[in-house]
PDB file of N, CA, C and O in Angstrom:
ATOM      1  N   MET A   1      11.111 235.553-121.340  1.00  0.00           N
ATOM      2  CA  MET A   1      10.763 236.991-120.508  1.00  0.00           C
ATOM      3  C   MET A   1      12.151 237.642-120.230  1.00  0.00           C
ATOM      4  O   MET A   1      13.011 236.891-119.772  1.00  0.00           O
ATOM      5  N   GLY A   2      12.460 238.880-120.439  1.00  0.00           N
ATOM      6  CA  GLY A   2      13.843 239.430-120.235  1.00  0.00           C
ATOM      7  C   GLY A   2      13.798 239.253-118.363  1.00  0.00           C
ATOM      8  O   GLY A   2      12.966 238.672-117.665  1.00  0.00           O
ATOM      9  N   SER A   3      15.065 240.021-117.969  1.00  0.00           N
ATOM     10  CA  SER A   3      15.596 240.047-116.566  1.00  0.00           C
ATOM     11  C   SER A   3      14.484 241.062-115.785  1.00  0.00           C
ATOM     12  O   SER A   3      13.953 242.039-116.313  1.00  0.00           O
ATOM     13  N   HIS A   4      14.299 240.665-114.618  1.00  0.00           N
ATOM     14  CA  HIS A   4      13.180 241.610-113.981  1.00  0.00           C
ATOM     15  C   HIS A   4      13.996 241.658-112.368  1.00  0.00           C
ATOM     16  O   HIS A   4      14.696 240.724-111.979  1.00  0.00           O
ATOM     17  N   PRO A   5      13.797 242.671-111.715  1.00  0.00           N
ATOM     18  CA  PRO A   5      14.045 242.540-110.117  1.00  0.00           C
ATOM     19  C   PRO A   5      13.166 241.775-109.483  1.00  0.00           C
ATOM     20  O   PRO A   5      12.088 241.364-109.910  1.00  0.00           O
ATOM     21  N   GLN A   6      13.695 241.586-108.383  1.00  0.00           N
ATOM     22  CA  GLN A   6      12.844 240.650-107.782  1.00  0.00           C
ATOM     23  C   GLN A   6      11.930 241.031-106.991  1.00  0.00           C
ATOM     24  O   GLN A   6      11.179 240.141-106.591  1.00  0.00           O
ATOM     25  N   SER A   7      11.659 242.573-106.460  1.00  0.00           N
ATOM     26  CA  SER A   7      10.745 243.307-106.360  1.00  0.00           C
ATOM     27  C   SER A   7      10.430 244.498-107.042  1.00  0.00           C
ATOM     28  O   SER A   7      11.164 244.830-107.973  1.00  0.00           O
ATOM     29  N   TYR A   8       9.401 245.243-106.717  1.00  0.00           N
ATOM     30  CA  TYR A   8       9.329 246.407-107.217  1.00  0.00           C
ATOM     31  C   TYR A   8       8.325 247.574-106.552  1.00  0.00           C
ATOM     32  O   TYR A   8       7.397 247.162-105.857  1.00  0.00           O
ATOM     33  N   LYS A   9       8.447 248.695-106.702  1.00  0.00           N
ATOM     34  CA  LYS A   9       7.785 249.570-105.729  1.00  0.00           C
ATOM     35  C   LYS A   9       6.465 249.961-106.450  1.00  0.00           C
ATOM     36  O   LYS A   9       6.436 250.098-107.673  1.00  0.00           O
ATOM     37  N   ALA A  10       5.385 250.134-105.667  1.00  0.00           N
ATOM     38  CA  ALA A  10       4.028 250.361-105.785  1.00  0.00           C
ATOM     39  C   ALA A  10       3.366 251.232-104.841  1.00  0.00           C
ATOM     40  O   ALA A  10       3.845 251.210-103.708  1.00  0.00           O
ATOM     41  N   TYR A  11       2.482 251.914-105.017  1.00  0.00           N
ATOM     42  CA  TYR A  11       1.494 252.779-104.358  1.00  0.00           C
ATOM     43  C   TYR A  11      -0.044 251.869-103.870  1.00  0.00           C
ATOM     44  O   TYR A  11      -0.873 251.303-104.583  1.00  0.00           O
ATOM     45  N   ALA A  12       0.013 251.999-102.650  1.00  0.00           N
ATOM     46  CA  ALA A  12      -1.503 251.337-102.269  1.00  0.00           C
ATOM     47  C   ALA A  12      -1.961 252.018-101.109  1.00  0.00           C
ATOM     48  O   ALA A  12      -1.242 252.506-100.237  1.00  0.00           O
ATOM     49  N   PHE A  13      -3.664 252.023-101.171  1.00  0.00           N
ATOM     50  CA  PHE A  13      -4.185 252.362 -99.856  1.00  0.00           C
ATOM     51  C   PHE A  13      -4.116 251.281 -98.685  1.00  0.00           C
ATOM     52  O   PHE A  13      -4.883 250.330 -98.833  1.00  0.00           O
ATOM     53  N   LEU A  14      -3.357 251.280 -97.606  1.00  0.00           N
ATOM     54  CA  LEU A  14      -3.166 250.059 -96.892  1.00  0.00           C
ATOM     55  C   LEU A  14      -4.365 250.106 -95.872  1.00  0.00           C
ATOM     56  O   LEU A  14      -4.666 249.003 -95.416  1.00  0.00           O
ATOM     57  N   GLU A  15      -4.976 250.992 -95.505  1.00  0.00           N
ATOM     58  CA  GLU A  15      -6.155 251.226 -94.651  1.00  0.00           C
ATOM     59  C   GLU A  15      -7.423 252.008 -95.111  1.00  0.00           C
ATOM     60  O   GLU A  15      -7.260 252.875 -95.970  1.00  0.00           O
ATOM     61  N   LYS A  16      -8.436 251.824 -94.711  1.00  0.00           N
ATOM     62  CA  LYS A  16      -9.795 252.853 -95.122  1.00  0.00           C
ATOM     63  C   LYS A  16      -9.382 254.054 -94.568  1.00  0.00           C
ATOM     64  O   LYS A  16      -9.111 254.233 -93.381  1.00  0.00           O
ATOM     65  N   GLY A  17      -9.322 255.250 -95.870  1.00  0.00           N
ATOM     66  CA  GLY A  17      -9.139 256.402 -95.240  1.00  0.00           C
ATOM     67  C   GLY A  17      -7.697 256.790 -95.190  1.00  0.00           C
ATOM     68  O   GLY A  17      -7.377 257.977 -95.112  1.00  0.00           O
ATOM     69  N   GLY A  18      -6.920 255.937 -95.227  1.00  0.00           N
ATOM     70  CA  GLY A  18      -5.215 256.353 -95.407  1.00  0.00           C
ATOM     71  C   GLY A  18      -4.566 257.045 -96.083  1.00  0.00           C
ATOM     72  O   GLY A  18      -5.314 257.662 -96.841  1.00  0.00           O
ATOM     73  N   ALA A  19      -3.161 257.387 -96.290  1.00  0.00           N
ATOM     74  CA  ALA A  19      -2.836 258.044 -96.960  1.00  0.00           C
ATOM     75  C   ALA A  19      -2.117 257.013 -98.394  1.00  0.00           C
ATOM     76  O   ALA A  19      -1.484 255.999 -98.100  1.00  0.00           O
ATOM     77  N   LEU A  20      -2.241 257.275 -99.388  1.00  0.00           N
ATOM     78  CA  LEU A  20      -1.201 256.379-100.281  1.00  0.00           C
ATOM     79  C   LEU A  20       0.215 256.103 -99.888  1.00  0.00           C
ATOM     80  O   LEU A  20       1.038 256.976 -99.608  1.00  0.00           O
ATOM     81  N   LYS A  21       0.400 254.986 -99.890  1.00  0.00           N
ATOM     82  CA  LYS A  21       1.866 254.319 -99.242  1.00  0.00           C
ATOM     83  C   LYS A  21       2.792 253.769-100.297  1.00  0.00           C
ATOM     84  O   LYS A  21       2.391 252.981-101.153  1.00  0.00           O
ATOM     85  N   ARG A  22       3.773 254.104-100.238  1.00  0.00           N
ATOM     86  CA  ARG A  22       4.912 253.170-101.050  1.00  0.00           C
ATOM     87  C   ARG A  22       5.160 251.966-100.362  1.00  0.00           C
ATOM     88  O   ARG A  22       5.426 251.891 -99.163  1.00  0.00           O
ATOM     89  N   VAL A  23       5.049 250.847-101.302  1.00  0.00           N
ATOM     90  CA  VAL A  23       5.359 249.681-100.440  1.00  0.00           C
ATOM     91  C   VAL A  23       6.315 248.958-101.495  1.00  0.00           C
ATOM     92  O   VAL A  23       6.482 249.543-102.565  1.00  0.00           O
ATOM     93  N   ASN A  24       6.861 247.918-101.317  1.00  0.00           N
ATOM     94  CA  ASN A  24       7.752 246.964-102.184  1.00  0.00           C
ATOM     95  C   ASN A  24       6.760 245.657-102.240  1.00  0.00           C
ATOM     96  O   ASN A  24       6.001 245.174-101.399  1.00  0.00           O
ATOM     97  N   VAL A  25       7.026 245.357-103.336  1.00  0.00           N
ATOM     98  CA  VAL A  25       5.779 244.169-103.790  1.00  0.00           C
ATOM     99  C   VAL A  25       6.846 242.935-104.650  1.00  0.00           C
ATOM    100  O   VAL A  25       7.449 243.103-105.710  1.00  0.00           O
ATOM    101  N   PRO A  26       6.819 241.959-103.959  1.00  0.00           N
ATOM    102  CA  PRO A  26       7.671 240.933-104.759  1.00  0.00           C
ATOM    103  C   PRO A  26       7.060 240.696-106.331  1.00  0.00           C
ATOM    104  O   PRO A  26       5.926 240.955-106.733  1.00  0.00           O
ATOM    105  N   TRP A  27       7.792 240.324-106.809  1.00  0.00           N
ATOM    106  CA  TRP A  27       7.766 240.205-108.557  1.00  0.00           C
ATOM    107  C   TRP A  27       6.992 239.038-108.609  1.00  0.00           C
ATOM    108  O   TRP A  27       7.182 238.226-107.704  1.00  0.00           O
ATOM    109  N   ASN A  28       6.089 238.753-109.547  1.00  0.00           N
ATOM    110  CA  ASN A  28       5.386 237.815-109.794  1.00  0.00           C
ATOM    111  C   ASN A  28       5.296 237.887-111.176  1.00  0.00           C
ATOM    112  O   ASN A  28       4.788 238.830-111.782  1.00  0.00           O
ATOM    113  N   ASP A  29       5.917 236.632-111.815  1.00  0.00           N
ATOM    114  CA  ASP A  29       5.786 236.634-113.257  1.00  0.00           C
ATOM    115  C   ASP A  29       4.265 236.460-113.976  1.00  0.00           C
ATOM    116  O   ASP A  29       3.419 235.717-113.480  1.00  0.00           O
ATOM    117  N   PRO A  30       4.037 237.204-115.153  1.00  0.00           N
ATOM    118  CA  PRO A  30       2.545 237.182-115.325  1.00  0.00           C
ATOM    119  C   PRO A  30       2.195 235.523-115.774  1.00  0.00           C
ATOM    120  O   PRO A  30       2.928 234.583-116.083  1.00  0.00           O
ATOM    121  N   ASP A  31       0.743 235.669-115.649  1.00  0.00           N
ATOM    122  CA  ASP A  31       0.044 234.130-115.931  1.00  0.00           C
ATOM    123  C   ASP A  31      -0.101 234.314-117.750  1.00  0.00           C
ATOM    124  O   ASP A  31       0.135 235.386-118.307  1.00  0.00           O
ATOM    125  N   ALA A  32      -0.404 233.420-118.274  1.00  0.00           N
ATOM    126  CA  ALA A  32      -0.756 233.016-119.768  1.00  0.00           C
ATOM    127  C   ALA A  32      -1.744 234.239-119.709  1.00  0.00           C
ATOM    128  O   ALA A  32      -2.430 234.601-118.754  1.00  0.00           O
ATOM    129  N   GLY A  33      -1.642 234.798-120.999  1.00  0.00           N
ATOM    130  CA  GLY A  33      -2.724 235.990-121.639  1.00  0.00           C
ATOM    131  C   GLY A  33      -2.436 237.263-120.754  1.00  0.00           C
ATOM    132  O   GLY A  33      -3.180 238.241-120.825  1.00  0.00           O
ATOM    133  N   GLN A  34      -1.398 237.233-119.963  1.00  0.00           N
ATOM    134  CA  GLN A  34      -1.020 238.839-119.317  1.00  0.00           C
ATOM    135  C   GLN A  34       0.107 239.296-119.627  1.00  0.00           C
ATOM    136  O   GLN A  34       0.940 238.466-119.992  1.00  0.00           O
ATOM    137  N   VAL A  35       0.500 240.733-119.586  1.00  0.00           N
ATOM    138  CA  VAL A  35       1.465 241.176-120.265  1.00  0.00           C
ATOM    139  C   VAL A  35       2.009 241.947-119.062  1.00  0.00           C
ATOM    140  O   VAL A  35       1.316 242.016-118.046  1.00  0.00           O
ATOM    141  N   VAL A  36       3.520 242.680-119.134  1.00  0.00           N
ATOM    142  CA  VAL A  36       3.924 243.447-118.301  1.00  0.00           C
ATOM    143  C   VAL A  36       4.292 244.628-119.153  1.00  0.00           C
ATOM    144  O   VAL A  36       4.908 244.624-120.219  1.00  0.00           O
ATOM    145  N   LEU A  37       3.751 245.729-118.420  1.00  0.00           N
ATOM    146  CA  LEU A  37       3.897 247.168-119.401  1.00  0.00           C
ATOM    147  C   LEU A  37       4.946 248.072-118.212  1.00  0.00           C
ATOM    148  O   LEU A  37       4.916 248.047-116.982  1.00  0.00           O
ATOM    149  N   LYS A  38       5.667 248.693-118.978  1.00  0.00           N
ATOM    150  CA  LYS A  38       6.661 249.655-118.015  1.00  0.00           C
ATOM    151  C   LYS A  38       5.844 250.934-118.230  1.00  0.00           C
ATOM    152  O   LYS A  38       5.512 251.418-119.312  1.00  0.00           O
ATOM    153  N   VAL A  39       5.568 251.414-116.936  1.00  0.00           N
ATOM    154  CA  VAL A  39       4.730 252.583-116.691  1.00  0.00           C
ATOM    155  C   VAL A  39       5.479 253.652-116.462  1.00  0.00           C
ATOM    156  O   VAL A  39       6.109 253.704-115.405  1.00  0.00           O
ATOM    157  N   LEU A  40       5.569 254.902-117.573  1.00  0.00           N
ATOM    158  CA  LEU A  40       6.488 256.023-117.394  1.00  0.00           C
ATOM    159  C   LEU A  40       5.952 257.085-116.601  1.00  0.00           C
ATOM    160  O   LEU A  40       6.622 257.899-115.966  1.00  0.00           O
ATOM    161  N   ALA A  41       4.399 257.016-116.691  1.00  0.00           N
ATOM    162  CA  ALA A  41       3.871 258.272-115.448  1.00  0.00           C
ATOM    163  C   ALA A  41       2.262 257.801-115.345  1.00  0.00           C
ATOM    164  O   ALA A  41       1.503 257.174-116.084  1.00  0.00           O
ATOM    165  N   CYS A  42       2.176 258.306-114.309  1.00  0.00           N
ATOM    166  CA  CYS A  42       0.638 258.164-114.053  1.00  0.00           C
ATOM    167  C   CYS A  42      -0.058 258.904-113.264  1.00  0.00           C
ATOM    168  O   CYS A  42       0.687 259.736-112.745  1.00  0.00           O
ATOM    169  N   GLY A  43      -1.489 259.043-112.802  1.00  0.00           N
ATOM    170  CA  GLY A  43      -1.886 260.206-112.074  1.00  0.00           C
ATOM    171  C   GLY A  43      -3.040 259.829-111.246  1.00  0.00           C
ATOM    172  O   GLY A  43      -3.509 258.714-111.474  1.00  0.00           O
ATOM    173  N   ILE A  44      -3.579 260.528-110.345  1.00  0.00           N
ATOM    174  CA  ILE A  44      -4.664 260.285-109.486  1.00  0.00           C
ATOM    175  C   ILE A  44      -5.633 260.702-109.871  1.00  0.00           C
ATOM    176  O   ILE A  44      -5.619 261.697-110.596  1.00  0.00           O
ATOM    177  N   CYS A  45      -6.872 260.041-109.493  1.00  0.00           N
ATOM    178  CA  CYS A  45      -8.162 260.856-110.080  1.00  0.00           C
ATOM    179  C   CYS A  45      -9.326 260.470-108.832  1.00  0.00           C
ATOM    180  O   CYS A  45      -9.055 259.710-107.903  1.00  0.00           O
ATOM    181  N   ALA A  46     -10.425 261.027-108.975  1.00  0.00           N
ATOM    182  CA  ALA A  46     -11.502 260.707-108.425  1.00  0.00           C
ATOM    183  C   ALA A  46     -11.881 259.430-108.132  1.00  0.00           C
ATOM    184  O   ALA A  46     -12.572 259.236-107.132  1.00  0.00           O
ATOM    185  N   SER A  47     -11.516 258.443-108.899  1.00  0.00           N
ATOM    186  CA  SER A  47     -11.886 257.160-108.635  1.00  0.00           C
ATOM    187  C   SER A  47     -11.040 256.592-107.717  1.00  0.00           C
ATOM    188  O   SER A  47     -11.444 255.568-107.167  1.00  0.00           O
ATOM    189  N   ASP A  48      -9.794 257.085-107.380  1.00  0.00           N
ATOM    190  CA  ASP A  48      -8.572 256.593-106.341  1.00  0.00           C
ATOM    191  C   ASP A  48      -9.336 256.765-105.146  1.00  0.00           C
ATOM    192  O   ASP A  48      -9.449 255.867-104.311  1.00  0.00           O
ATOM    193  N   GLU A  49      -9.983 258.144-105.016  1.00  0.00           N
ATOM    194  CA  GLU A  49     -10.644 258.692-103.738  1.00  0.00           C
ATOM    195  C   GLU A  49     -11.594 257.875-103.513  1.00  0.00           C
ATOM    196  O   GLU A  49     -11.798 257.695-102.312  1.00  0.00           O
ATOM    197  N   MET A  50     -12.450 257.142-104.421  1.00  0.00           N
ATOM    198  CA  MET A  50     -13.594 256.351-104.447  1.00  0.00           C
ATOM    199  C   MET A  50     -13.128 255.075-103.393  1.00  0.00           C
ATOM    200  O   MET A  50     -13.794 254.695-102.430  1.00  0.00           O
ATOM    201  N   VAL A  51     -11.954 254.579-103.784  1.00  0.00           N
ATOM    202  CA  VAL A  51     -11.215 253.079-103.565  1.00  0.00           C
ATOM    203  C   VAL A  51     -10.655 253.610-102.570  1.00  0.00           C
ATOM    204  O   VAL A  51     -10.586 252.599-101.871  1.00  0.00           O
ATOM    205  N   LYS A  52     -10.009 254.741-101.699  1.00  0.00           N
ATOM    206  CA  LYS A  52      -9.314 255.107-100.606  1.00  0.00           C
ATOM    207  C   LYS A  52     -10.764 254.803 -99.615  1.00  0.00           C
ATOM    208  O   LYS A  52     -10.867 253.827 -98.871  1.00  0.00           O
ATOM    209  N   TYR A  53     -11.711 255.751 -99.777  1.00  0.00           N
ATOM    210  CA  TYR A  53     -12.977 255.689 -98.774  1.00  0.00           C
ATOM    211  C   TYR A  53     -14.345 254.496 -98.896  1.00  0.00           C
ATOM    212  O   TYR A  53     -15.417 254.440 -98.294  1.00  0.00           O
ATOM    213  N   GLN A  54     -13.697 253.571-100.023  1.00  0.00           N
ATOM    214  CA  GLN A  54     -14.892 252.793-100.009  1.00  0.00           C
ATOM    215  C   GLN A  54     -16.125 253.122-100.470  1.00  0.00           C
ATOM    216  O   GLN A  54     -17.074 252.457-100.055  1.00  0.00           O
ATOM    217  N   ILE A  55     -16.336 254.091-101.313  1.00  0.00           N
ATOM    218  CA  ILE A  55     -17.477 254.679-101.748  1.00  0.00           C
ATOM    219  C   ILE A  55     -18.080 253.673-103.144  1.00  0.00           C
ATOM    220  O   ILE A  55     -19.265 253.398-103.332  1.00  0.00           O
ATOM    221  N   LEU A  56     -16.895 253.232-104.027  1.00  0.00           N
ATOM    222  CA  LEU A  56     -17.446 252.481-104.995  1.00  0.00           C
ATOM    223  C   LEU A  56     -17.876 251.108-104.618  1.00  0.00           C
ATOM    224  O   LEU A  56     -17.055 250.310-104.166  1.00  0.00           O
ATOM    225  N   PRO A  57     -19.120 250.800-104.784  1.00  0.00           N
ATOM    226  CA  PRO A  57     -19.653 249.485-104.458  1.00  0.00           C
ATOM    227  C   PRO A  57     -18.818 248.337-105.029  1.00  0.00           C
ATOM    228  O   PRO A  57     -18.429 248.182-106.187  1.00  0.00           O
ATOM    229  N   GLY A  58     -18.597 247.416-103.735  1.00  0.00           N
ATOM    230  CA  GLY A  58     -17.896 246.097-104.115  1.00  0.00           C
ATOM    231  C   GLY A  58     -16.622 246.299-104.168  1.00  0.00           C
ATOM    232  O   GLY A  58     -15.968 245.311-104.504  1.00  0.00           O
ATOM    233  N   VAL A  59     -15.919 247.462-103.901  1.00  0.00           N
ATOM    234  CA  VAL A  59     -14.286 247.681-103.972  1.00  0.00           C
ATOM    235  C   VAL A  59     -14.150 247.951-102.677  1.00  0.00           C
ATOM    236  O   VAL A  59     -14.928 248.715-102.106  1.00  0.00           O
ATOM    237  N   ASP A  60     -13.072 247.312-102.020  1.00  0.00           N
ATOM    238  CA  ASP A  60     -12.400 247.483-100.698  1.00  0.00           C
ATOM    239  C   ASP A  60     -11.087 248.314-101.137  1.00  0.00           C
ATOM    240  O   ASP A  60     -10.520 248.291-102.229  1.00  0.00           O
ATOM    241  N   HIS A  61     -10.695 249.209 -99.735  1.00  0.00           N
ATOM    242  CA  HIS A  61      -9.406 249.726-100.093  1.00  0.00           C
ATOM    243  C   HIS A  61      -8.286 248.702-100.052  1.00  0.00           C
ATOM    244  O   HIS A  61      -7.229 249.055-100.575  1.00  0.00           O
ATOM    245  N   ARG A  62      -8.343 247.537 -99.535  1.00  0.00           N
ATOM    246  CA  ARG A  62      -7.390 246.576 -99.759  1.00  0.00           C
ATOM    247  C   ARG A  62      -7.280 246.212-101.104  1.00  0.00           C
ATOM    248  O   ARG A  62      -6.172 245.799-101.448  1.00  0.00           O
ATOM    249  N   ASP A  63      -8.383 246.278-102.154  1.00  0.00           N
ATOM    250  CA  ASP A  63      -7.965 246.144-103.296  1.00  0.00           C
ATOM    251  C   ASP A  63      -7.250 247.108-104.038  1.00  0.00           C
ATOM    252  O   ASP A  63      -7.156 246.963-105.257  1.00  0.00           O
ATOM    253  N   SER A  64      -6.807 247.938-103.550  1.00  0.00           N
ATOM    254  CA  SER A  64      -5.690 249.090-104.575  1.00  0.00           C
ATOM    255  C   SER A  64      -4.515 248.379-104.486  1.00  0.00           C
ATOM    256  O   SER A  64      -3.704 248.728-105.343  1.00  0.00           O
ATOM    257  N   ALA A  65      -4.032 247.266-103.549  1.00  0.00           N
ATOM    258  CA  ALA A  65      -2.883 246.975-103.979  1.00  0.00           C
ATOM    259  C   ALA A  65      -2.826 245.963-105.112  1.00  0.00           C
ATOM    260  O   ALA A  65      -1.776 245.405-105.429  1.00  0.00           O
ATOM    261  N   ARG A  66      -4.018 245.743-105.724  1.00  0.00           N
ATOM    262  CA  ARG A  66      -4.136 245.000-107.298  1.00  0.00           C
ATOM    263  C   ARG A  66      -3.770 245.976-108.055  1.00  0.00           C
ATOM    264  O   ARG A  66      -3.123 245.630-109.044  1.00  0.00           O
ATOM    265  N   PHE A  67      -4.040 247.499-107.879  1.00  0.00           N
ATOM    266  CA  PHE A  67      -3.878 248.407-109.057  1.00  0.00           C
ATOM    267  C   PHE A  67      -2.901 249.185-108.566  1.00  0.00           C
ATOM    268  O   PHE A  67      -3.078 249.974-107.638  1.00  0.00           O
ATOM    269  N   ARG A  68      -1.568 248.969-109.297  1.00  0.00           N
ATOM    270  CA  ARG A  68      -0.499 249.639-108.860  1.00  0.00           C
ATOM    271  C   ARG A  68       0.222 250.466-109.475  1.00  0.00           C
ATOM    272  O   ARG A  68       0.532 250.035-110.585  1.00  0.00           O
ATOM    273  N   ALA A  69       0.663 251.550-109.228  1.00  0.00           N
ATOM    274  CA  ALA A  69       1.513 252.270-110.335  1.00  0.00           C
ATOM    275  C   ALA A  69       3.082 252.023-109.957  1.00  0.00           C
ATOM    276  O   ALA A  69       3.687 252.487-108.990  1.00  0.00           O
ATOM    277  N   VAL A  70       3.498 251.300-110.822  1.00  0.00           N
ATOM    278  CA  VAL A  70       4.983 250.887-110.842  1.00  0.00           C
ATOM    279  C   VAL A  70       6.202 251.757-111.231  1.00  0.00           C
ATOM    280  O   VAL A  70       6.248 252.343-112.312  1.00  0.00           O
ATOM    281  N   LEU A  71       7.197 251.820-110.296  1.00  0.00           N
ATOM    282  CA  LEU A  71       8.072 252.691-110.382  1.00  0.00           C
ATOM    283  C   LEU A  71       9.419 251.641-110.751  1.00  0.00           C
ATOM    284  O   LEU A  71       9.957 250.855-109.971  1.00  0.00           O
ATOM    285  N   ILE A  72       9.784 251.910-112.250  1.00  0.00           N
ATOM    286  CA  ILE A  72      10.834 251.116-112.409  1.00  0.00           C
ATOM    287  C   ILE A  72      12.249 252.206-112.628  1.00  0.00           C
ATOM    288  O   ILE A  72      12.284 253.209-113.341  1.00  0.00           O
ATOM    289  N   PRO A  73      13.335 251.651-111.787  1.00  0.00           N
ATOM    290  CA  PRO A  73      14.470 252.804-111.830  1.00  0.00           C
ATOM    291  C   PRO A  73      15.050 252.793-113.435  1.00  0.00           C
ATOM    292  O   PRO A  73      15.936 253.576-113.776  1.00  0.00           O
TER     293      PRO A  73
END
């Protein structure tokens, strides 16, 4: 794989009902069968609010850290 940064910027809900916060996340190389995608744009939808307020069954707001909008300079 080509060069990559040591970390990247992402957005996540850090607390139930809290605002979406920008965080720095350490880079992890993908596992076998996974790929890295460069995201050029993303949006927020109603399902993001469900994660924020834990309305979606079985999804905790802390899981939002797994679903990141990656910013690549």
